[in-house]
C-alpha positions in Angstrom: 88.5 116.9 301.1 91.6 117.9 299.0 93.0 116.2 295.9 95.9 114.7 298.1 93.9 113.5 301.1 91.8 111.5 298.3 94.5 109.4 298.8 94.4 108.6 302.3 91.5 106.8 302.5 90.9 103.2 302.4 90.2 101.0 299.5 86.6 99.9 300.7 85.9 103.4 301.2 87.6 104.4 297.5 85.7 101.1 296.2 82.3 102.7 297.4 82.9 106.3 296.2 83.5 105.1 292.9 80.7 102.9 292.7 78.6 105.5 293.6 80.3 108.0 290.9 81.4 110.3 293.6 85.0 109.7 292.4 86.7 108.4 289.4 89.9 106.3 289.2 91.7 109.2 287.7 90.9 111.4 290.8 92.8 108.4 293.2 95.7 108.4 290.7 96.3 112.2 290.5 96.0 112.2 294.0 98.6 109.6 294.7 100.5 111.1 292.0 100.5 114.8 293.5 101.6 113.1 297.1 104.3 111.1 295.1 105.5 114.3 294.2 105.5 116.2 297.0 106.8 113.3 299.2 109.0 110.7 297.5 112.0 112.6 297.1 112.8 112.6 300.6 111.1 109.3 301.1 113.1 107.3 298.4 109.7 104.8 298.3 109.3 104.4 294.9 112.4 103.0 292.3 110.1 104.0 289.8 106.8 105.4 288.7 105.1 104.2 285.7 104.4 106.6 282.8 101.1 105.2 281.8 99.2 105.6 285.2 96.5 107.9 284.2 96.3 105.8 281.0 95.4 103.0 283.3 93.1 104.8 285.3 90.9 105.9 282.6 90.9 102.5 281.2 89.3 101.4 284.5 87.1 104.4 284.4 85.5 102.8 281.2 85.5 99.4 282.3 83.3 100.9 285.0 81.1 102.6 282.7 80.4 99.3 280.9 79.2 97.8 284.3 82.1 96.2 285.7 81.9 96.3 289.5 85.1 94.5 291.1 86.0 96.3 294.5 89.4 96.9 293.2 88.7 98.3 289.7 90.4 101.6 289.6 92.2 101.3 292.7 95.9 102.4 292.5 98.4 100.1 294.1 102.3 100.2 294.5 104.5 96.9 293.9 107.5 95.6 295.4 110.7 95.7 292.7 110.6 91.8 293.1 107.1 91.1 291.6 107.4 91.1 288.1 104.8 93.2 285.7 105.2 92.3 281.9 107.0 95.0 280.0 108.0 96.4 283.0 111.7 96.7 284.7 112.1 94.5 288.0 115.4 94.3 289.7 114.8 93.2 293.5 116.5 96.7 294.1 119.9 95.1 293.2 122.6 96.3 290.4 122.9 92.6 289.1 119.3 93.1 287.5 119.8 96.7 286.5 117.8 97.1 283.3 116.0 93.6 283.5 112.7 93.8 281.8 110.0 91.1 283.1 108.8 89.2 280.0 105.6 88.0 281.8 103.2 89.1 284.5 103.6 87.3 288.3 100.4 85.5 288.9 99.5 87.8 291.7 99.8 90.9 289.1 97.5 89.0 286.5 94.8 88.5 289.1 95.2 92.0 290.1 94.8 93.2 286.2 92.0 91.0 285.9 90.3 93.0 289.0 91.2 96.3 287.5 94.0 97.3 289.7 95.9 99.9 288.7 99.9 100.0 289.0 101.7 103.5 290.0 105.5 101.7 290.2 107.8 99.4 291.6 109.0 100.1 295.4 112.3 100.0 297.2 113.2 97.1 299.0 116.2 95.0 300.4 118.1 93.7 297.8 116.7 90.8 296.8 114.6 91.0 300.1 117.3 90.4 302.2 116.9 92.9 305.5 114.7 94.0 307.7 115.2 97.8 307.2 115.3 98.7 303.5 118.5 100.1 304.0 120.1 97.2 301.8 118.9 98.6 298.6 121.2 99.4 295.7 119.9 102.5 295.5 119.9 104.2 298.8 117.6 103.8 302.2 113.7 104.2 302.2 112.6 106.5 305.1 110.2 106.2 307.4 106.7 108.8 306.7 106.7 109.0 310.7 110.3 110.0 311.4 112.6 110.4 308.1 115.5 109.6 310.3 114.3 105.8 311.2 113.6 102.9 308.8 110.5 102.0 307.5 111.0 98.0 308.5 112.0 95.5 305.3 112.4 94.2 303.3 108.9 95.7 301.8 109.8 99.0 303.2 109.1 100.6 300.0 105.7 99.5 299.6 104.8 100.1 303.2 106.2 103.8 303.5 104.3 104.6 299.9 100.8 103.4 301.6 101.6 105.0 304.9 102.7 108.5 303.2 99.3 108.1 300.9 101.2 108.1 297.6 99.2 104.8 296.9 96.0 102.6 298.6 97.3 99.6 298.5 100.5 97.8 298.2 101.8 94.4 297.5 105.0 93.4 299.4 106.6 89.6 300.2 107.0 87.8 303.3 110.2 85.3 303.8 110.9 85.8 307.7 108.6 88.9 308.5 109.5 91.4 305.4 105.2 92.4 305.4 104.5 92.4 309.2 107.5 94.4 310.5 107.2 97.3 308.0 103.4 97.2 308.7 104.4 97.4 312.4 106.8 100.2 312.0 104.6 102.3 309.1 101.3 101.8 311.0 99.6 99.4 308.8 98.1 96.2 308.4 100.3 93.3 307.0 99.1 89.8 306.0 101.8 87.0 305.4 99.1 84.4 304.2 99.4 80.5 304.8 102.3 79.1 302.7 100.9 77.9 299.1 97.6 79.7 299.3 99.1 82.7 297.4 101.0 81.6 294.0 104.9 82.6 293.9 105.0 82.2 290.3 106.6 85.6 289.5 108.3 86.4 292.1 112.2 86.7 292.0 112.7 84.4 294.9 114.8 84.5 298.0 113.9 81.3 300.3 111.5 78.9 298.2 110.0 77.3 301.2 109.5 80.7 303.2 108.3 83.1 300.5 104.7 84.6 300.5 103.4 87.3 298.7 100.7 89.8 300.6 99.2 93.0 301.1 99.8 95.9 303.1 96.7 97.8 303.8 95.4 100.8 305.9 92.2 98.2 307.1 91.9 94.8 307.9 88.9 94.6 305.4 91.1 95.8 302.7 93.8 93.1 303.5 91.1 90.3 303.3 89.4 92.1 299.9 93.2 91.9 298.4 94.1 88.2 299.6 90.7 87.0 298.1 91.7 88.5 294.9 95.1 87.4 294.6 94.5 83.7 296.7 94.1 80.3 294.7 95.9 77.2 293.0 98.0 78.0 290.1 99.3 75.2 287.7 102.3 77.7 287.2 103.3 77.1 291.2 103.3 73.6 292.1 103.6 74.7 295.8 100.2 76.7 295.4 97.2 74.9 297.3 93.3 75.5 296.9 90.6 76.1 299.6 90.3 72.6 299.4 93.3 71.9 301.1 92.7 72.3 304.9 89.7 72.1 307.1 87.7 75.0 308.0 87.9 75.7 311.7 85.1 77.3 313.4 85.4 80.8 314.7 86.2 80.5 317.9 87.6 83.2 320.1 90.2 81.7 322.0 94.0 83.6 321.8 97.3 82.0 323.0 100.0 84.2 324.5 103.5 82.6 324.7 104.9 85.4 327.3 108.1 83.5 328.3 109.4 84.6 325.0 108.6 88.4 326.1 111.0 87.9 329.2 113.7 90.1 327.7 114.6 92.5 324.4 111.1 93.9 324.1 110.6 97.4 325.0 108.6 97.9 328.0 106.1 100.3 326.0 105.7 98.3 323.2 104.5 95.6 325.9 102.2 97.4 327.4 100.8 98.7 324.1 100.5 94.7 323.6 98.9 94.2 327.1 96.6 97.2 326.5 95.4 95.3 323.4 94.5 92.1 324.6 92.7 94.0 327.0 90.7 95.5 324.3 89.8 91.6 323.0 88.8 90.5 326.5 86.1 93.3 326.3 85.0 91.9 322.8 84.4 88.4 324.1 88.0 87.0 323.2 89.4 84.5 326.1 93.2 85.4 326.7 95.2 82.0 327.8 98.8 81.5 328.5 100.9 79.0 326.0 104.1 77.3 326.0 106.1 77.2 322.6 109.4 76.0 323.9 111.0 75.6 320.5 110.2 79.2 319.4 113.4 79.9 321.1 115.3 78.4 318.7 113.3 79.9 316.0 115.6 82.7 314.7 118.6 80.7 314.7 117.0 77.9 312.8 115.9 80.7 310.1 119.0 82.1 309.5 120.6 78.4 308.7 117.3 77.5 306.4 117.1 81.0 304.2 120.7 81.8 303.4 120.9 78.0 302.5 117.8 78.5 300.1 119.1 82.1 299.2 122.6 80.7 298.1 120.8 78.0 295.6 118.2 80.7 294.2 121.2 83.5 293.6 123.2 81.1 291.7 121.3 81.9 288.6 122.7 85.3 288.5 125.8 84.3 287.0 126.2 87.3 284.4 125.7 84.9 281.7 121.6 84.9 280.9 120.5 88.3 282.0 121.1 90.8 284.1 125.0 92.6 285.0 127.6 90.7 283.1 131.3 91.6 283.8 134.2 90.1 281.6 137.3 89.0 283.1 139.8 87.1 281.7 138.4 83.7 282.4 134.7 82.3 283.2 135.7 82.1 286.8 136.8 85.6 286.7 133.7 86.4 285.0 131.5 85.0 287.5 133.4 86.3 289.9 133.4 90.2 289.2 129.6 90.1 288.1 128.5 88.4 291.4 131.0 90.3 293.4 130.5 93.9 291.7 126.7 93.2 291.6 125.7 92.1 294.6 125.6 94.2 298.0 127.5 93.4 301.1 124.1 91.8 302.9 123.4 89.6 299.8 127.4 88.4 299.5 127.2 87.3 303.4 124.1 85.4 302.9 125.2 83.6 299.9 128.6 82.5 301.7 126.8 81.7 305.0 124.0 79.4 302.7 127.1 77.5 301.0 128.8 76.9 303.9 126.0 75.5 305.8 125.1 73.0 302.9 128.8 72.3 302.3 129.9 68.4 302.3 131.8 69.1 306.0 129.0 70.8 307.6 125.5 70.1 306.1 124.4 67.3 308.8 125.9 69.6 312.1 123.8 72.9 310.8 121.5 72.4 307.8 120.3 68.6 309.0 119.7 69.8 312.6 117.8 73.2 311.6 115.5 71.0 309.4 115.1 69.0 312.2 114.1 71.7 314.4 111.8 73.6 311.9 109.5 70.2 312.0 109.5 70.5 315.8 108.4 73.9 315.8 106.0 73.5 313.2 104.1 70.4 315.3 104.5 72.8 318.6 102.6 75.5 316.8 100.3 72.6 315.0 99.4 71.8 318.6 99.1 74.7 320.1 96.7 76.1 317.7 94.4 72.7 318.3 93.7 74.9 321.3 93.4 78.2 320.6 92.4 79.9 317.6 95.4 82.4 317.5 98.5 83.0 318.7 99.5 86.5 319.8 102.5 88.5 320.5 104.2 91.9 319.8 105.0 92.1 315.6 108.6 93.1 316.5 110.2 94.0 320.0 110.6 97.7 319.1 109.1 100.7 317.3 111.3 101.2 314.0 114.9 102.1 314.7 117.2 105.0 313.5 119.0 104.7 310.1 122.3 103.2 310.2 121.5 102.2 314.2 121.9 98.7 313.6 125.1 98.1 311.5 125.8 94.8 313.4 124.4 92.3 311.3 123.3 90.2 314.2 121.3 93.0 316.1 119.7 93.6 312.7 118.6 89.7 312.6 117.3 90.0 316.1 114.6 92.2 314.6 112.5 89.3 313.0 112.7 87.1 316.4 108.8 86.9 316.7 108.1 86.9 312.9 109.9 84.3 311.5 108.0 81.1 313.3 105.3 81.8 311.0 107.6 81.6 307.7 109.1 78.5 309.3 105.9 76.6 309.8 104.0 78.2 306.9 101.3 79.5 308.6 99.3 82.5 308.5 99.9 85.8 310.3 99.3 89.5 310.4 100.1 92.4 311.9 97.2 94.6 313.0 98.7 98.7 314.5 98.4 98.3 318.5 99.3 102.3 319.2 102.3 104.0 319.5 105.5 104.9 321.4 107.4 108.0 321.8 110.5 108.2 320.9 112.9 111.4 320.4 109.5 113.4 320.6 108.1 111.5 317.8 105.0 109.1 318.1 106.0 106.0 316.5 103.5 103.1 315.4 103.9 99.6 316.6 101.7 96.4 316.0 100.3 93.1 317.2 100.8 90.0 315.7 98.5 87.4 315.5 99.0 83.7 313.8 96.6 81.1 313.1 96.0 77.4 311.8 96.9 76.9 308.1 94.5 78.0 305.9 92.6 79.9 308.5 92.9 83.7 307.6 89.5 84.0 308.8 90.6 83.7 312.2 93.2 86.5 311.7 90.7 88.9 310.1 88.0 88.5 312.5 90.7 89.3 315.5 92.3 92.3 313.7 88.6 93.6 313.1 87.7 93.1 316.5 90.8 95.1 317.4 90.1 97.8 315.0 86.7 98.4 316.4 86.3 101.2 318.7 
């Protein structure tokens, strides 16, 4: 195995080799750095590669030499640019935070540091996580490693592309409406959005506070499970975080519900064919596939694009040019705000802030936000009821494979890419995207994913279904 090929192995396999002293953490990071040197000029997955990566690796090797043995000790990670690492720049791929240096570690970073993970650098993303393609970055789009004319998905597209191109062994992203699962689908990876609150949000640059979750992008389900078990847990710094005791454990079952009425139109036929083939494979592994109904799921996208911008407009109000980040001066305080936010925020961010401000305004709150809140509760009740009868809900992660850069210039067509992923964020349920094969576009094989959604706190059901699908 050549030096660059070493970065293509799974975390689980790398941990075994590290434990057996067949390789070192320094070997792993040098393999990743070599691949970054070769591929990242065209992919634009990393906004910054840290200058102390080899020093981190040497420290990890020293820890192993002293007897430490955590599976993530010495594993190189790519970290999305909205997750704070103390002493490092963090800008959510926005000009308004250019030059900002984090003064503390996000809780997920602290837990990974304690485990001995190595941080290669910060990855590109849609600005403030606003997007489904990683085209909305202030620093240019990231490209899909399977076809560089196409998007990697968003908003965690940099983290996904870095991993798919073997420029890291694992990566962290955040998921507000599918921003881990969608790039996982487009890049042939496993992507987990945990139960809301299972992973602390402390140290994440917020987009939608009732929707956001940090989670892993990995090459295998076992790797995702390993990272999740490392970063999960209640955190005094996040009042919405929960412990394992919060939800009753479900017994391991093998019933999967499929809401086929949602796939009547808008889903590519070859994506559906892969989906049905995956269900047949699960049947052969002993799973029972049953049809289910989720009447309110057809409203999920509309509800999401009211709730999310409302929370965005509130969370982004703090970026005013006064306390930190970009500060442009006008002739009055109002002009200071207007110039800073007008030039610091990109067009998609401005669009969502305006939409959110509108739906929260006095004349329209009840007509839009109030109704969306009611519909959200109804959707959550439906999902809860269905998951009392089945162990997972299955659907294609996205209706299409990765689309071409610039193809979806109409914002509404871009929003439709989230149609199957937003429900889990609105209801707080855990969901995972697993590779389910590929489809051909323009002579190239493009990955597509299947999504499983489980009851609150039942990530185990997702891992079980995912591992069953991975088995040959």
